[in-house]
C-alpha positions as CSV (number, residue, x, y, z in Angstrom):
1,M,158.5,58.3,33.7
2,T,161.8,59.3,36.1
3,P,161.7,61.8,37.9
4,N,163.9,64.3,37.9
5,A,165.2,64.4,41.5
6,A,165.4,60.6,40.8
7,S,168.7,60.7,38.5
8,A,169.6,64.6,39.0
9,S,172.8,63.2,41.0
10,S,175.5,61.1,40.6
11,A,175.1,60.4,44.2
12,P,171.6,59.6,45.0
13,S,170.5,61.3,48.1
14,R,167.9,59.4,50.9
15,R,165.3,61.6,48.8
16,N,166.1,60.9,45.3
17,F,166.6,57.2,45.9
18,L,163.2,56.6,47.5
19,A,161.5,58.9,44.8
20,S,163.1,56.5,42.1
21,T,161.5,53.9,44.3
22,A,158.3,55.3,43.5
23,V,158.6,56.0,40.0
24,A,159.7,52.2,39.2
25,A,156.7,51.2,40.8
26,V,154.5,53.3,38.5
27,A,156.5,52.3,35.8
28,V,155.6,48.8,36.0
29,G,153.2,50.0,37.5
30,G,156.1,44.3,58.7
31,G,157.0,43.1,61.1
32,M,155.4,44.5,64.3
33,P,153.7,48.2,64.2
34,L,153.0,49.8,68.0
35,L,151.4,50.7,71.0
36,A,151.6,54.6,71.8
37,A,155.4,53.6,73.2
38,C,154.7,56.9,75.4
39,G,151.2,56.6,76.8
40,G,149.6,53.2,75.5
41,S,147.5,52.4,73.0
42,G,145.1,55.5,72.9
43,G,144.1,56.5,69.5
44,G,145.0,60.5,69.8
45,S,148.9,59.3,70.5
46,R,151.1,61.5,68.2
47,E,154.2,59.8,69.0
48,G,155.4,56.1,68.9
49,T,153.7,53.6,67.5
50,T,150.9,50.1,67.6
51,S,151.9,46.6,67.7
52,G,150.9,43.3,68.8
53,K,147.1,42.9,69.8
54,D,146.1,46.2,69.1
55,A,147.7,46.5,65.3
56,K,145.6,43.1,64.8
57,K,142.7,44.7,65.8
58,L,143.0,47.1,62.8
59,L,144.7,45.3,60.1
60,P,142.4,44.3,57.0
61,A,142.1,40.7,55.9
62,Y,144.6,39.5,53.7
63,V,142.8,37.4,51.0
64,A,145.4,36.8,48.4
65,S,144.7,37.7,44.7
66,N,144.0,34.7,42.4
67,V,143.3,36.7,39.2
68,V,146.7,36.4,37.8
69,T,149.0,34.2,38.4
70,P,153.2,35.6,38.0
71,D,155.3,34.2,35.7
72,I,158.1,34.2,38.7
73,P,156.6,34.6,42.1
74,A,157.8,36.9,44.8
75,K,160.8,35.2,47.2
76,N,163.0,36.8,49.9
77,G,161.0,40.0,49.5
78,S,161.2,40.5,45.8
79,A,158.7,41.8,44.1
80,A,156.6,39.6,41.4
81,G,157.6,38.8,38.2
82,F,155.8,39.1,34.8
83,I,157.9,38.3,31.8
84,S,155.7,37.0,29.2
85,K,154.0,39.5,25.9
86,V,150.9,41.2,26.3
87,D,147.6,40.0,25.2
88,L,144.9,42.3,25.3
89,A,142.4,39.4,24.4
90,E,144.3,37.7,27.9
91,L,143.2,40.7,30.0
92,K,141.6,39.8,33.7
93,T,138.8,41.3,34.9
94,S,139.6,42.2,38.6
95,V,136.7,45.0,39.4
96,P,133.4,43.8,38.0
97,K,131.3,46.5,38.7
98,K,131.8,49.9,39.5
99,L,132.1,50.5,42.6
100,G,132.2,54.3,42.8
101,K,129.1,57.1,42.7
102,G,129.5,58.9,41.2
103,G,131.0,62.0,43.5
104,K,133.8,63.7,43.3
105,V,136.8,63.5,44.6
106,T,139.9,66.1,44.9
107,I,143.6,64.3,45.3
108,M,146.7,66.4,45.9
109,S,149.5,64.4,44.9
110,P,153.4,64.8,43.7
111,F,154.5,64.5,40.8
112,W,157.4,64.5,38.1
113,G,157.1,66.2,34.8
114,S,154.6,68.5,33.6
115,P,151.1,67.5,34.5
116,P,148.2,67.1,31.7
117,K,145.2,69.1,31.6
118,G,142.7,68.3,33.9
119,D,139.9,66.8,31.3
120,N,141.8,64.5,29.6
121,A,141.1,61.4,27.8
122,Y,143.3,59.3,30.6
123,Y,141.4,60.7,33.4
124,R,138.0,60.7,31.4
125,A,138.5,56.8,30.8
126,M,139.9,56.3,34.5
127,N,137.0,58.1,36.0
128,D,134.5,56.3,33.7
129,L,135.9,53.2,34.7
130,I,135.8,53.9,38.7
131,G,132.3,55.4,38.8
132,V,134.0,58.8,40.8
133,D,134.8,62.2,39.2
134,V,138.8,62.5,40.4
135,Q,139.7,66.1,40.3
136,W,143.6,66.4,40.6
137,Q,145.9,68.7,42.0
138,N,149.0,67.6,40.9
139,Q,152.4,69.4,42.7
140,D,155.7,69.4,41.7
141,G,157.4,66.5,43.4
142,N,160.5,68.3,43.8
143,T,159.6,70.8,45.9
144,Y,156.5,69.0,47.4
145,D,157.1,69.1,51.3
146,Q,156.7,72.7,50.9
147,K,153.6,72.2,49.7
148,L,152.8,69.7,51.9
149,G,153.5,71.8,54.9
150,A,151.4,74.7,53.4
151,V,148.3,72.3,52.6
152,L,148.5,70.6,56.1
153,A,148.8,73.7,57.7
154,S,146.0,75.3,56.3
155,S,142.3,74.2,56.7
156,D,141.7,73.8,52.7
157,V,142.8,70.6,52.5
158,P,141.9,68.1,49.7
159,D,139.9,65.0,50.2
160,V,143.0,62.5,49.0
161,V,147.0,63.6,50.0
162,V,149.2,61.7,49.0
163,V,152.5,61.5,51.1
164,P,155.8,59.8,50.0
165,G,157.7,58.5,53.0
166,W,160.5,61.0,52.2
167,N,158.4,63.9,53.1
168,M,157.5,62.5,56.5
169,G,159.8,64.6,58.6
170,G,159.1,67.7,61.0
171,K,155.9,68.4,61.7
172,I,154.2,65.8,59.0
173,P,153.0,63.0,60.9
174,S,151.5,64.5,63.8
175,A,149.5,66.6,61.0
176,I,148.2,63.0,59.8
177,I,147.4,62.7,62.5
178,S,145.2,64.8,63.6
179,K,143.6,65.9,59.8
180,F,142.7,62.6,58.3
181,A,140.3,59.7,58.9
182,D,140.2,56.4,60.6
183,L,139.8,53.8,57.7
184,G,139.5,51.0,60.2
185,P,135.3,51.4,59.7
186,Y,135.6,50.3,56.2
187,L,139.0,48.5,55.9
188,S,139.4,46.4,59.0
189,G,139.2,42.6,59.2
190,D,136.4,41.2,56.7
191,K,135.0,45.1,56.2
192,V,138.3,45.0,53.3
193,K,136.9,42.0,51.3
194,E,134.5,44.8,49.7
195,Y,137.2,45.9,47.7
196,P,139.2,42.7,46.5
197,N,142.1,44.1,45.1
198,L,142.9,46.2,48.8
199,A,142.3,42.7,50.4
200,A,145.5,41.5,47.9
201,I,147.5,44.3,49.6
202,P,150.4,42.6,51.5
203,T,149.6,42.9,55.2
204,D,153.1,44.2,55.9
205,A,152.5,47.5,54.0
206,W,148.8,47.6,56.1
207,R,151.0,47.8,58.7
208,R,153.3,50.2,57.9
209,S,149.6,52.3,57.7
210,I,148.7,52.9,60.6
211,F,149.7,56.0,62.0
212,G,148.5,57.5,65.6
213,G,146.5,53.7,66.7
214,K,144.4,54.3,63.7
215,L,144.5,52.6,59.7
216,R,145.1,55.6,58.2
217,G,146.6,54.9,55.1
218,L,146.0,53.5,51.6
219,P,150.0,51.9,50.7
220,M,151.8,51.5,47.7
221,P,153.8,48.1,49.2
222,A,157.1,48.0,48.1
223,P,160.1,44.9,48.0
224,S,161.5,44.1,51.2
225,A,163.7,42.8,49.2
226,P,167.2,45.7,48.4
227,S,166.8,47.9,46.2
228,M,170.1,49.5,45.8
229,V,172.2,47.9,42.8
230,P,175.4,48.6,41.6
231,L,174.3,48.9,37.8
232,Y,177.2,48.3,35.3
233,R,178.1,48.0,31.8
234,Q,177.8,44.6,31.3
235,D,178.7,45.1,27.3
236,I,182.0,46.3,27.6
237,F,182.9,44.3,30.9
238,E,182.3,41.7,28.2
239,K,184.7,43.0,25.9
240,E,187.2,43.5,27.8
241,G,187.6,40.8,29.7
242,Y,186.4,42.4,33.5
243,E,185.2,40.2,35.9
244,V,182.7,41.6,38.5
245,P,184.3,41.8,41.6
246,K,183.8,40.1,44.7
247,S,185.3,41.8,47.2
248,C,185.9,45.5,47.6
249,D,189.8,45.1,47.3
250,E,188.7,43.1,44.0
251,F,186.5,46.2,43.0
252,M,189.6,48.4,43.8
253,A,192.4,46.7,42.1
254,L,189.4,46.2,38.5
255,A,188.2,50.3,39.2
256,K,192.9,51.2,39.0
257,E,192.3,48.4,35.6
258,I,189.2,49.9,34.3
259,T,190.6,53.9,34.8
260,N,192.7,56.0,32.0
261,A,191.8,59.6,32.7
262,K,193.2,60.6,29.8
263,A,190.9,58.6,27.6
264,K,188.1,60.2,29.7
265,R,187.2,56.8,31.1
266,W,186.8,56.2,35.0
267,A,185.5,53.0,36.7
268,C,182.4,54.9,38.2
269,L,180.5,56.9,40.0
270,D,179.9,57.5,44.0
271,M,180.3,54.5,45.0
272,K,179.4,55.1,49.5
273,W,175.9,53.4,49.0
274,T,177.0,50.0,47.7
275,A,180.4,50.4,50.5
276,F,177.3,50.8,52.9
277,Q,175.9,47.9,52.3
278,A,179.4,45.4,51.3
279,F,180.3,46.6,55.1
280,G,176.8,46.0,56.0
281,V,176.0,49.3,57.6
282,L,171.8,49.5,58.8
283,S,169.8,51.7,56.3
284,G,169.4,55.0,57.2
285,A,166.8,55.9,54.1
286,E,163.9,56.0,56.5
287,K,163.5,55.6,60.2
288,P,163.6,53.9,62.5
289,L,165.8,51.4,59.8
290,G,169.0,52.9,61.3
291,W,168.2,51.7,64.8
292,N,169.3,48.1,65.6
293,L,169.7,45.7,68.9
294,V,173.5,44.4,68.8
295,D,174.4,42.5,71.7
296,G,171.9,44.3,73.9
297,K,172.2,47.2,73.6
298,L,170.3,49.5,70.9
299,V,172.7,51.2,68.2
300,Y,171.9,53.3,65.6
301,R,173.5,53.1,62.3
302,V,176.2,56.0,62.6
303,E,177.5,54.8,65.6
304,T,179.1,51.8,64.2
305,E,182.6,50.6,63.1
306,E,180.9,49.8,59.4
307,F,179.7,53.0,59.2
308,L,183.1,54.5,59.7
309,E,184.6,51.6,57.4
310,A,182.3,51.9,54.6
311,L,183.0,55.7,54.6
312,E,186.8,55.3,54.0
313,W,186.4,53.2,51.4
314,S,184.3,55.0,49.7
315,R,187.5,58.0,50.6
316,K,189.8,56.2,49.3
317,L,187.8,55.4,45.8
318,F,188.3,59.3,45.0
319,A,191.9,59.4,46.5
320,A,192.7,56.2,44.0
321,G,190.9,58.6,41.0
322,V,188.8,55.8,39.7
323,V,185.7,58.0,40.6
324,H,184.0,59.9,37.8
325,P,184.8,63.6,38.1
326,D,181.0,64.5,38.0
327,S,180.9,62.8,41.4
328,K,183.2,64.7,43.0
329,M,180.9,68.1,42.8
330,G,178.1,65.7,44.8
331,K,174.0,66.3,44.5
332,N,174.7,68.7,42.0
333,A,176.2,66.1,39.2
334,P,174.4,66.2,35.8
335,D,172.9,63.3,35.0
336,P,174.7,60.4,35.0
337,G,172.6,58.7,32.3
338,P,174.8,60.1,29.3
339,K,178.1,59.4,30.3
340,F,177.2,56.3,31.2
341,A,176.0,55.9,28.1
342,A,179.4,56.9,26.4
343,G,181.2,54.5,28.6
344,E,183.0,57.5,30.6
345,F,182.7,55.1,33.6
346,L,181.0,51.7,33.8
347,I,179.6,51.2,36.9
348,Y,177.6,53.4,39.3
349,P,174.8,52.4,42.6
350,N,171.5,54.1,41.9
351,N,167.5,52.7,42.1
352,I,166.6,49.2,40.6
353,S,164.3,50.8,38.1
354,Q,167.2,52.4,36.4
355,W,168.1,48.7,35.0
356,W,165.3,48.9,33.0
357,S,165.3,53.2,32.1
358,R,168.7,53.4,31.0
359,T,167.8,49.9,29.0
360,A,164.2,51.8,27.2
361,E,166.5,54.6,26.9
362,Q,169.5,53.4,24.6
363,A,167.6,50.6,23.4
364,T,167.1,52.6,19.6
365,Q,170.5,54.5,19.3
366,N,172.7,52.0,21.4
367,P,171.9,48.7,20.2
368,D,174.8,47.1,22.0
369,F,174.7,48.8,24.8
370,K,174.1,46.2,27.8
371,I,173.5,47.3,31.7
372,W,173.1,44.8,34.4
373,G,173.2,44.6,38.1
374,M,176.1,43.6,40.2
375,D,175.1,41.1,42.9
376,V,175.9,42.9,45.8
377,W,179.9,41.4,47.5
378,G,180.8,41.1,51.4
379,H,183.3,43.7,51.9
380,D,186.3,41.0,52.7
381,G,185.1,38.4,50.3
382,G,182.0,36.5,52.0
383,N,178.5,36.9,52.1
384,P,177.4,40.1,52.7
385,T,174.9,41.4,55.6
386,L,172.1,43.3,53.8
387,W,169.0,45.2,55.7
388,A,165.3,44.6,54.5
389,E,163.6,47.6,53.2
390,Q,160.2,49.3,54.2
391,P,157.4,47.2,52.9
392,A,155.7,50.4,52.0
393,G,157.3,53.7,51.7
394,I,154.2,56.1,49.9
395,F,151.1,56.6,51.0
396,A,146.9,58.1,50.5
397,F,145.1,59.4,53.3
398,V,141.1,60.7,53.6
399,N,140.4,64.0,55.0
400,K,139.2,63.7,58.7
401,K,136.3,65.8,57.4
402,A,135.1,63.8,54.6
403,S,131.6,62.3,54.3
404,E,131.3,58.8,54.4
405,S,129.8,58.6,50.5
406,V,133.5,60.3,49.6
407,I,135.6,57.8,51.5
408,R,133.8,54.9,49.8
409,D,134.4,57.2,46.6
410,V,138.4,57.1,47.4
411,L,138.3,53.6,48.1
412,A,137.1,52.3,45.0
413,V,139.4,54.8,43.4
414,A,142.1,52.3,45.0
415,N,140.3,49.0,44.4
416,V,140.9,49.9,40.9
417,T,144.6,51.1,40.8
418,A,145.7,48.5,43.2
419,A,144.7,46.1,40.4
420,P,147.2,43.4,39.6
421,Y,149.4,43.0,36.6
422,G,147.8,41.2,33.9
423,T,144.2,43.3,34.3
424,K,142.2,45.2,32.0
425,E,142.6,48.0,35.2
426,Y,145.9,47.5,35.5
427,M,146.5,48.6,31.7
428,M,143.7,51.2,32.0
429,T,145.6,52.7,35.2
430,N,149.1,52.4,33.6
431,Y,148.9,53.1,30.4
432,G,145.3,54.5,29.3
433,V,143.2,54.2,27.1
434,E,144.3,51.5,23.6
435,G,144.2,53.2,20.8
436,T,144.9,56.8,22.4
437,H,147.3,56.7,24.8
438,Y,148.7,53.4,23.7
439,T,149.5,50.6,20.6
440,V,150.4,47.0,21.2
441,K,153.3,45.3,18.9
442,D,154.0,41.5,19.3
443,G,153.1,41.7,22.3
444,V,154.6,45.2,24.1
445,P,152.3,48.1,24.6
446,T,154.0,51.0,23.8
447,K,152.9,54.7,25.0
448,T,151.6,57.4,21.6
449,D,152.7,61.0,22.1
450,Q,149.0,61.5,23.7
451,G,150.0,59.0,26.3
452,N,153.7,60.3,27.2
453,I,151.6,63.7,28.0
454,D,148.6,62.2,29.7
455,V,149.1,58.8,31.4
456,L,152.0,59.7,34.0
457,N,152.4,59.5,37.8
458,A,148.7,60.4,38.6
459,Y,146.3,57.4,39.7
460,V,149.2,54.9,40.1
461,M,150.0,57.3,43.5
462,V,146.5,56.1,45.8
463,A,147.3,52.3,46.2
464,S,149.1,50.2,44.4
465,P,149.0,46.3,44.2
466,A,151.6,43.8,45.8
467,A,155.0,44.8,44.4
468,T,155.6,43.7,41.0
469,L,158.0,44.2,37.9
470,A,156.8,43.6,34.5
471,H,158.6,45.1,31.2
472,P,157.0,43.6,28.2
473,D,159.8,45.7,26.1
474,F,161.9,43.9,28.1
475,P,161.7,40.7,30.2
476,E,165.0,39.9,30.1
477,V,165.3,42.6,32.6
478,A,162.7,42.1,34.5
479,K,163.6,38.6,34.9
480,G,167.1,39.5,36.0
481,Q,166.1,42.1,38.1
482,V,163.5,39.9,40.1
483,E,166.6,37.2,40.3
484,W,168.9,39.9,41.7
485,E,166.3,40.6,44.7
486,Q,166.1,37.2,45.1
487,R,169.4,36.3,46.1
488,M,170.1,39.7,47.8
489,G,167.1,39.2,49.3
490,A,168.3,36.1,50.8
491,F,171.0,38.1,52.8
492,A,168.4,40.5,54.1
493,K,167.8,40.7,57.5
494,K,165.2,42.4,59.6
495,S,166.3,45.3,62.1
496,S,164.9,45.6,65.2
497,F,162.0,48.2,64.0
498,W,161.1,47.0,60.6
499,G,157.6,47.3,59.3
500,M,157.1,49.4,62.1
501,Q,155.0,53.3,61.2
502,I,157.0,54.9,64.2
503,T,156.5,58.7,65.1
504,E,159.1,60.1,66.7
505,P,159.2,62.7,69.3
506,A,159.2,66.4,67.5
507,R,162.2,67.6,69.2
508,Y,164.4,64.6,67.7
509,T,163.0,65.2,64.0
510,N,165.8,67.1,63.3
511,L,168.7,65.4,65.1
512,S,170.8,63.2,62.1
513,N,169.9,66.0,59.8
514,D,173.6,67.1,59.0
515,F,175.1,63.7,58.7
516,E,174.2,62.8,54.8
517,Q,176.3,65.8,53.7
518,L,178.7,64.9,56.0
519,E,179.2,61.4,54.5
520,D,179.5,62.9,51.2
521,D,182.5,65.8,52.0
522,I,184.0,62.7,53.7
523,V,184.6,60.4,50.8
524,R,185.2,63.5,49.0
525,G,188.4,64.3,50.9
526,R,186.9,67.6,52.5
527,K,186.4,66.3,55.9
528,K,188.2,63.3,57.7
529,I,186.4,60.5,59.8
530,S,187.3,62.1,63.0
531,D,184.9,64.5,62.5
532,M,182.7,62.4,61.7
533,Q,183.5,60.8,65.4
534,Q,183.1,64.2,66.7
535,A,179.4,64.6,64.8
536,V,178.3,61.0,66.4
537,S,179.3,62.2,70.2
538,D,177.9,65.4,69.4
539,W,174.5,64.1,68.5
540,K,174.7,61.7,71.3
541,S,174.6,64.6,74.0
542,K,172.5,66.7,71.9
543,G,169.2,64.0,71.8
544,G,171.0,61.2,70.5
545,D,170.9,59.1,74.0
546,K,167.5,60.4,75.0
547,L,166.4,59.3,71.6
548,R,167.9,55.6,72.2
549,D,165.7,55.9,75.5
550,W,162.7,56.9,73.9
551,Y,163.3,53.8,71.2
552,Q,164.4,51.2,74.2
553,K,161.3,51.6,75.5
554,I,159.0,51.0,72.1
555,L,161.5,47.8,72.1
556,D,160.5,46.7,75.6
557,E,156.6,47.5,74.9
558,N,156.4,45.7,71.8
559,G,159.3,43.7,71.4
560,S,161.8,43.5,68.5
561,A,160.8,43.0,64.8
562,A,164.1,41.0,63.8
563,N,164.6,37.7,62.6
């Protein structure tokens, strides 16, 4: 269930780990938004954001779902956790009657893997449950940005288009504003109560769904707690007596102790993402989280000393020879799974979803295998300074030309796909038809061969319930994941623009594109820290300082989301 992109690199790129986040939701299936910063609150604005009273008028009323109670309630920005077995006889009903009116809806969405035939048993069962004839136009998730740009530039736009946050570069945000419908007349305020599962989506996720002064997106909520985990082979640590490090110096000492190149064992893969956490570097994964107000001045992540210190520490790991040779290849390195399972390296940072997927991979062939997540440490041994992640990162949009009947059919689809864990609708959305797509033994649902073909990332991309972690096959992993999120979430701060859906002026959208490659070159010793300092200076003169002024105006007009 992991997209190819999510495991294609030993050093996850922004797109890769965000894709992995999306599939984490598939597998288990904020702040203040803005005024149009450059010209008031007019709905036609192509730049800025919407917040305060303007946002409040647009947001759906929040009505918490009481259909199912989680075993571990959400806390500190974590997902909610379910660790009990599945009892099909006890499943609740969250959609008592079909809301769909039988219309046809076309949906274009990214898809990782081989799409099933259009008239398969899963699609038929879902459409019957919803009362809508959904026709899927699945596109390769790894090249989705290219297809998305072409479709949005054309006059032939499907009824619904799914847009992940990592595909919102260039002209896509302005296309979203011009091509997609305002859902406010159907969802704002108490109107959402007609769709109870949508009403239970957290308000922060809806705030992120405001584009161009209108509520346009149906969100996939995400935990705001950190998602990048230093994963490690707990079984080997216990066997060898290794202690989990609590500082960067301890990590280096441990890495040297573990590494024995002649025996084909190295300590880790590229640890850049963990270094960013350990040194408190602002998130750069999704705009505008890389900006923050520091001592009264707005700074971008690459301008900070912490950023340079994190790169230098990551470089020292490579220089010390403790990083697996695969990481030197960069983004085209092979899937880390097999060599991690073989014990060629013991630690690597990746999205929290891999905690479960690696466990499931090795369960039968390697029964002693145990992967776990290290708590992130502060670089000097103190508590870390972490940064909250966006409360939603994937959205479904409805064509502006859609009739009211089509829009209501889309909302009927979303109201089913947003059903909470422990309901009949959730089981159908995530597992398909019992007996055809999955069986349940000892409370653990297991997909059949047909289920693995049909029930993949389709309906879950339309809208999702509040972030949930549930692995009936490995409940200890779900418990470990949620508890990790809650511990790390306690150290997570909200940056000044957290939760805001901001559309940058087009002239700035590609300004920071080269930094990620330069980061990777520096940690591998191909470039120097001074090259980054020069790149930052160039960035300022080419528009970075002007972009800072633009973001400052947003802060002046809307206030900060920081806590």
